[in-house]
C-alpha positions, -999 to +999 in steps of 0.1 A: +188-046+016+151-037+012+146-065-013+161-090+012+135-079+039+107-083+013+118-119+005+119-127+043+084-111+048+070-131+019+085-164+032+070-157+067+036-150+051+036-183+033+047-202+065+019-184+084-006-193+057+001-230+059-004-230+097-035-209+094-051-234+069-050-261+096-071-240+120-108-237+115-116-200+110-144-180+095-119-158+076-093-161+049-057-150+046-048-130+015-015-117+001-013-089-025+010-065-043+007-033-063+022-038-097+023+000-103+048+003-074+071-021-092+067-002-125+077+030-106+110+014-093+094+004-060+078-024-042+045-033-024+036-063-003+005-067+018-011-094+040-048-093+046-074-111+066-110-110+055-140-121+076-173-116+059-178-078+055-146-068+072-110-068+058-078-060+077-045-053+059-009-046+069+018-039+043+050-023+033+056-002+002+081+020-017+077+041-048+097+066-068+071+094-072+063+102-108+070+138-120+033+147-123+028+139-086+056+162-074+051+197-059+084+209-074+097+192-106+133+200-098+132+173-070+131+135-069+112+118-042+112+082-031+085+073-006+085+042+015+069+029+047+043+006+062+007+008+071-026-007+080-060-006+064-095-016+076-123-020+050-160-026+051-172-046+021-208-040+011-211-077+001-192-104+021-156-109+007-161-091-026-175-061-045-176-024-034-158-014-002-150+017+018-122+019+044-097+037+065-059+036+063-029+049+082+007+048+072+041+057+085+060+071+055+095+082+049+102+105+019+138+107+006+138+141-011+166+156-032+174+177-062+175+157-094+207+176-103+224+166-070+232+135-050+222+147-015+188+136-001+170+145+030+147+120+048+115+132+063+090+109+081+054+112+092+020+097+097-008+098+072-045+090+075-068+083+047-102+073+034-104+047+006-128+030-017-126+004-044-140-028-058-128-064-052-131-086-083-128-122-070-119-148-096-124-178-073-157-196-070-182-187-043-185-223-032-147-223-025-150-190-006-134-172-035-100-188-030-076-179-058-066-147-076-083-114-073-080-078-086-087-046-065-087-012-082-090+015-055-084+052-047-075+069-015-078+105-002-048+108+021-038+135+046-003+140+058-005+149+095+029+167+095+040+178+060+076+190+058+095+216+038+129+207+023+153+233+010+184+224-011+206+249-031+180+276-027+151+254-041+122+244-019+101+213-019+069+214+002+052+181+009+015+182+001-010+180+030-036+162+008-031+137-020-052+114-041-038+079-046-053+057-073-039+022-078-046-015-085-037-044-063-033-080-075-038-107-048-043-143-039-068-156-014-059-188+005 
């Protein structure tokens, strides 16, 4: 069912983009995804709007947490949710940036040896930084593909503790999240 909603969201973004192109605007619409999320049995779709030094982003995501990122290796965790980001680019539209992000996340946590999972949800806040490599030409306002490696320092505002069969999983209050986004600018 999640894949169906992702397809619907993508179709809406394409429709919105075609209408947005007809309007004169100083900014540009962008869509992007995180290929690492797909590698880790998840998904990631984002829509962004960039105006000079500022970029706004809204997206949805899901990821099966890799073992090295888990607090207790006996558990499996699938994180999903949606969020917003605001970035300040040191150069208009490209290059180094710093930003803020906030997400509403649901973790489905369960023992690897069992089938029962418990869902816990909460809000995160984070700082992020990265670099936007734009492959489009400057005279075309960098329309086309781009690559964004970035890292975030994220704080969970209400970490939970899950206990199953006498084993405990405690969500981390702080996490470091490195990734790469691939995008297209219209």
